[in-house]
C-alpha positions in Angstrom: 148.7 172.8 173.8 148.0 169.8 171.2 144.7 169.0 170.1 143.2 165.8 170.8 143.7 164.7 167.1 147.3 165.8 166.8 148.0 163.8 170.7 146.4 160.8 169.2 147.9 161.2 165.3 151.4 161.8 166.8 150.9 158.8 169.1 149.9 156.2 166.8 152.7 157.1 163.7 155.4 156.6 166.5 153.9 153.6 167.4 153.6 152.5 163.4 157.1 153.8 162.9 158.9 151.5 166.1 156.5 148.4 164.3 157.6 149.1 160.8 161.2 150.1 161.9 161.6 146.8 163.6 159.9 144.9 161.0 162.3 146.3 158.6 165.2 145.5 160.5 164.2 141.6 161.4 163.4 141.3 157.8 166.4 143.1 156.3 168.4 140.4 158.7 166.4 137.5 157.8 167.3 138.0 154.3 170.9 138.5 154.9 171.4 135.3 157.2 169.3 133.3 154.2 171.4 134.9 151.8 174.5 134.3 153.5 173.1 130.6 154.3 172.9 130.2 150.4 176.4 131.8 150.0 177.8 129.2 152.1 175.8 126.4 150.4 177.2 127.3 147.4 180.9 127.7 148.4 180.5 124.6 150.4 179.3 122.7 146.7 182.1 124.4 144.8 184.2 122.8 148.0 183.4 119.8 147.6 183.8 120.1 143.8 187.4 120.9 144.1 188.0 118.0 146.8 186.5 115.8 143.8 189.0 117.2 140.9 192.1 116.8 143.3 194.0 113.8 142.8 196.5 111.9 145.1 200.1 111.0 143.9 202.1 107.7 144.9 203.4 109.7 148.1 200.3 110.7 149.4 200.2 114.2 148.1 197.3 116.1 146.8 197.9 117.4 143.4 195.8 119.0 140.8 195.8 117.8 137.2 197.2 119.5 134.3 193.9 120.0 132.7 192.6 122.6 135.5 195.7 124.3 136.3 195.7 127.5 134.0 191.7 127.8 133.4 189.4 129.9 135.8 187.9 127.4 138.7 185.7 125.2 137.4 184.5 128.1 135.2 182.2 128.6 137.8 182.6 132.0 137.3 185.2 134.7 136.7 184.5 136.2 140.4 184.9 133.1 141.5 188.5 131.7 142.9 190.2 128.5 144.6 193.5 127.5 146.1 194.6 124.3 148.2 197.0 124.3 150.3 199.2 121.6 151.8 199.6 120.9 155.7 202.1 123.3 156.2 200.8 126.2 154.8 202.4 125.9 151.4 200.4 126.7 148.1 199.7 122.8 146.3 197.4 124.9 143.7 195.4 127.8 142.9 193.6 129.2 140.4 194.1 132.8 138.4 193.3 136.1 140.3 193.4 139.5 138.9 197.3 141.2 139.0 197.5 142.6 142.2 195.1 140.7 144.2 195.9 138.6 147.5 193.3 136.8 148.6 193.5 135.4 152.5 192.7 132.3 152.7 192.9 130.1 155.6 195.5 127.4 156.2 196.5 124.6 158.5 192.9 123.9 159.5 192.6 120.5 161.4 190.4 117.5 159.8 186.6 118.6 159.2 187.1 122.1 160.1 185.5 124.6 158.3 185.8 128.0 157.9 183.5 130.9 156.9 184.5 134.7 156.7 184.4 137.5 154.7 187.7 139.9 153.4 188.0 143.4 151.9 191.1 143.0 149.8 190.9 146.8 148.7 188.0 149.4 148.3 186.2 147.8 145.3 187.3 144.3 145.9 185.5 142.2 148.8 185.3 138.0 148.6 183.6 135.3 150.9 185.8 132.7 151.8 185.0 129.0 152.3 187.4 126.8 153.8 187.8 123.1 154.8 190.4 121.0 155.7 190.6 117.6 154.5 192.8 114.2 155.2 192.1 111.1 153.5 192.0 108.1 155.5 195.2 106.4 155.0 196.9 109.7 155.2 195.1 111.4 158.3 198.2 112.7 159.2 198.4 115.1 156.2 195.4 117.5 156.5 195.2 119.6 153.4 193.0 122.8 153.7 190.8 123.5 150.5 189.1 127.4 150.0 186.7 128.8 147.7 186.4 132.4 147.5 183.8 134.4 145.6 183.5 138.1 145.2 180.6 139.7 147.2 179.6 142.0 144.4 176.5 140.0 143.2 175.8 139.3 146.6 175.8 142.9 147.9 173.9 144.1 144.7 171.1 141.6 145.6 171.0 142.5 149.2 171.1 146.4 148.3 168.3 146.0 146.2 166.1 143.8 148.8 166.9 146.7 151.3 165.5 149.4 148.8 162.5 147.4 147.7 162.1 146.2 151.6 162.1 150.1 153.0 160.3 151.9 150.3 157.3 148.9 150.4 157.2 149.8 154.4 157.5 153.5 154.0 154.9 153.3 151.4 152.9 150.7 153.4 153.1 153.0 156.4 152.3 156.1 154.7 149.1 154.6 153.7 148.4 153.2 157.1 149.1 157.1 158.4 147.0 158.4 156.1 144.0 155.9 156.9 144.5 156.3 160.4 144.3 160.1 160.0 140.9 159.7 158.4 139.8 157.3 160.7 140.8 159.3 163.7 139.4 162.5 162.5 135.8 160.4 161.6 136.0 159.1 165.0 136.7 162.6 166.7 134.5 164.6 164.7 131.5 165.0 167.5 134.2 166.6 169.7 135.0 168.7 166.9 131.5 169.5 166.4 130.5 170.0 169.7 133.7 173.0 169.8 132.3 174.5 167.0 128.8 174.6 168.6 130.2 176.4 171.5 132.3 179.1 169.5 128.9 179.7 168.0 126.6 180.0 171.8 129.4 182.4 172.7 129.3 184.2 169.6 125.3 184.0 170.1 124.4 182.5 166.7 123.0 179.4 169.2 121.0 179.1 172.4 122.2 175.1 173.1 124.0 172.0 171.9 122.9 169.4 169.3 121.2 166.6 170.7 122.5 164.0 168.0 125.6 163.0 169.6 127.1 159.7 170.6 126.8 157.7 173.6 130.1 159.1 175.0 129.2 162.6 174.6 125.4 162.5 175.1 125.9 162.8 179.2 128.2 165.6 178.7 125.9 167.5 175.9 122.7 167.0 178.0 124.6 168.3 181.2 126.1 171.7 179.2 122.7 172.1 178.0 120.8 171.4 181.5 123.6 174.1 182.4 122.8 176.6 179.9 119.0 176.3 180.7 119.4 176.7 184.4 121.7 179.2 184.3 119.4 181.7 182.0 116.4 180.6 184.2 118.2 181.4 187.4 119.3 184.8 186.3 115.5 185.5 184.7 113.8 184.2 188.2 116.6 186.0 189.9 115.9 189.4 188.3 112.4 189.2 188.1 112.2 188.6 191.8 114.4 191.3 192.5 112.1 193.5 190.3 109.3 192.4 192.5 111.2 193.4 195.3 111.7 196.7 194.2 107.8 197.1 193.3 107.2 196.0 196.5 108.7 198.7 198.1 107.8 201.2 196.4 104.5 201.5 198.2 105.5 201.5 202.0 108.1 204.0 201.1 105.5 206.5 199.0 103.0 206.0 202.2 105.9 207.2 204.6 106.9 209.9 201.8 103.5 211.4 201.7 102.9 211.1 205.3 106.3 213.5 206.0 105.3 215.5 202.9 101.9 216.5 205.2 103.9 217.4 207.8 102.0 215.5 210.3 104.9 214.6 212.0 107.0 216.8 214.2 110.3 218.9 212.3 112.9 217.0 214.2 111.3 213.3 213.5 110.3 213.9 210.0 113.8 214.7 209.6 115.4 211.7 210.8 112.7 209.7 209.1 113.4 211.5 205.7 117.4 210.5 206.3 116.4 206.9 206.8 113.7 207.3 204.0 116.9 208.4 201.6 118.7 205.8 203.2 116.8 202.7 202.8 116.4 204.1 198.9 120.0 204.1 198.5 120.4 201.1 199.8 117.8 199.1 197.8 118.7 200.3 194.4 122.1 199.5 195.3 121.7 196.2 196.3 119.5 195.7 193.4 121.9 196.8 190.9 124.4 194.8 192.3 122.7 191.4 192.9 121.4 192.0 189.5 125.0 191.8 187.9 126.0 188.6 186.1 129.7 188.6 185.6 131.7 186.8 182.7 130.4 183.7 181.5 132.5 181.1 179.5 129.2 180.7 177.0 127.7 184.0 176.9 126.9 185.6 173.5 129.1 188.8 173.0 127.9 192.2 173.0 128.3 194.3 170.1 129.8 197.8 172.2 129.2 200.5 169.7 125.2 199.5 169.1 125.4 199.6 173.2 126.9 203.1 173.4 124.9 204.5 170.7 121.5 203.3 172.6 122.9 205.0 175.6 123.9 208.3 174.6 120.5 208.3 172.1 118.5 208.3 175.3 120.4 210.3 177.4 120.6 213.0 174.3 116.7 212.8 175.0 116.6 213.2 178.9 119.1 216.6 178.7 118.0 217.9 175.3 117.8 221.4 177.0 121.5 221.2 177.2 121.8 220.3 173.5 125.0 218.5 174.6 127.8 217.4 172.1 128.7 213.7 172.2 131.7 212.4 170.9 132.6 209.0 170.3 135.6 207.3 169.5 135.0 203.3 169.2 137.6 201.3 167.7 135.7 199.0 165.4 134.2 195.5 165.4 135.1 195.3 169.4 132.6 193.5 171.9 131.7 192.9 175.4 131.8 189.0 176.4 129.3 190.3 179.6 126.1 190.4 180.2 124.4 193.5 177.6 122.6 194.6 181.2 125.9 194.9 182.9 127.6 196.6 180.3 124.5 199.2 179.7 124.7 199.6 183.5 128.5 200.4 183.4 127.9 203.4 180.2 124.7 204.7 181.3 126.1 205.4 184.4 129.6 206.9 183.8 127.4 208.6 180.5 124.4 210.1 182.9 127.0 211.5 185.1 128.8 213.3 182.1 125.7 214.5 180.3 124.4 215.6 184.1 127.8 217.5 185.0 129.0 218.7 181.3 128.2 222.1 180.0 128.0 221.2 176.6 130.7 218.5 175.7 131.0 214.7 176.3 133.9 212.7 174.7 133.0 208.6 175.0 135.9 206.4 174.0 136.0 202.4 173.9 139.0 200.8 172.6 141.3 197.4 173.3 143.8 198.6 175.8 146.9 196.4 177.3 146.9 197.1 181.2 150.4 198.5 182.6 150.5 196.8 185.5 148.7 193.6 185.1 150.1 193.2 181.5 146.5 192.0 180.5 144.4 192.9 177.1 141.3 194.7 178.1 138.5 196.7 177.2 138.8 200.5 178.2 136.3 202.5 178.4 136.3 206.3 179.1 133.5 209.2 179.2 135.1 212.7 179.6 133.2 216.0 180.2 133.7 219.6 180.2 132.0 220.5 183.3 133.7 221.1 186.8 135.2 218.1 187.2 136.2 215.9 190.4 138.1 217.6 192.9 141.5 215.3 194.1 140.0 214.9 197.9 136.6 214.0 196.6 138.1 211.5 194.0 138.4 208.3 196.8 134.8 209.2 198.3 132.6 209.7 195.0 132.3 205.6 194.6 131.1 205.1 197.8 127.2 204.7 198.0 125.4 207.8 198.5 128.0 210.4 198.1 127.7 213.0 195.7 130.0 215.7 193.9 127.6 218.7 193.7 124.7 217.7 196.3 122.2 220.4 194.5 121.9 218.0 191.7 119.4 215.0 191.8 120.2 211.7 193.0 121.0 209.3 195.0 125.1 208.9 194.8 124.9 205.3 194.0 126.1 205.2 190.2 129.8 205.1 190.5 129.4 202.8 193.6 127.7 200.4 191.1 130.1 201.0 188.3 132.9 199.9 190.8 131.3 196.7 191.9 130.6 195.7 188.0 134.6 196.6 187.4 135.3 194.8 190.9 133.0 191.1 189.6 134.7 191.3 186.4 138.1 191.5 187.4 138.4 195.3 186.2 138.5 198.6 187.7 137.4 202.2 187.9 139.5 205.6 187.8 138.6 208.8 187.9 141.0 211.9 186.8 141.2 215.2 185.0 140.6 215.3 181.2 141.8 217.1 178.5 138.2 218.9 178.5 138.9 220.2 182.0 136.1 218.1 183.6 136.1 214.8 185.0 137.6 211.9 182.8 136.2 208.6 184.2 137.8 205.1 182.7 136.7 201.5 183.3 139.1 198.6 182.7 137.7 194.9 182.0 139.9 192.2 181.0 139.4 190.0 178.0 137.1 186.7 178.6 139.7 184.3 180.4 
């Protein structure tokens, strides 16, 4: 989609182009009409001069004195020609014309009738012709047609020169106005560009909120965005603190119940039921706390460096499982980031890697890369954790993601890790897959789409 800058500039450019085109057409037409009027006036004057030079014989017929029969018409210009025709259209007198040129003069005009027209004799010879029907008062029935023709070379040259200058000037002014207009639009929309840049900086984690020195039209927007960012952060922190307090509050009564069971003060049959319910309460509490703390994607959240996060997780687990001396292999694409909550990423990688360290014999491979989803045709992040342990039986794959289910009951845990991972993946619009890996153990992969 076009930017606001481009939209306004295109619209303004279209208006300017239409305005200057209309102005140019109007000025060009006005100049041509005024030039044509001047040409008609000039030819009319020459016709009157021709009429003044003509003479009438005793029979009332018009003729041209011998002094003008062999010269260019009135010596006005070699490109000016004239002719007199009688009422029957016969030539009474004609000025010399170039060889092979036959000018289409008008004939048989009525008394005081005038006519103006353009004529093209050949490709290089165009003229304007003005004719006037004249009859003397005592010879009203004899109407002679006096015509003057002028070659259009000078006229066309002047019009062409004017057009060239006109369109050149209009084009230059239009270009100058476009540059000035573009600068004005850019200056006027600069606050929007600054807002966009600051939002990008917030997404990249370089800023926490928008600046406050914006024009009044944007002040309400930027203040509301800042308020939203602050409210979102405060709400998430308050929510997590409340959940933490809840978890801490549950520890004491659960510990009392557990100690009561350990002291064997209750009948075995009742103790077994109470122990099952205690385990269930513990599982539900941890599961719901982890699920509620999941932040999900946010358009204004800073990206998390995946390489650093995975390194933290692996370093911590290497200390926890130091007795196993696990060899962790990392294959992480350079520069990839996670656009989401760092706690969510730690939860996903922590649970997957902890399971791998827990069930492996000695080797764990962790992969993080960009991957195009086959079915969804979307680009996203693919996290894969593989180990050389016993793996997950095919019949157990669909059960291990259920809350409280563990593959090996002999290993400590509550069985909620993969359930939490699956919930987080679903919140982000991704998915969890469990299969057999090339190392012989389980291959657990989480695909999360890029920020939308």
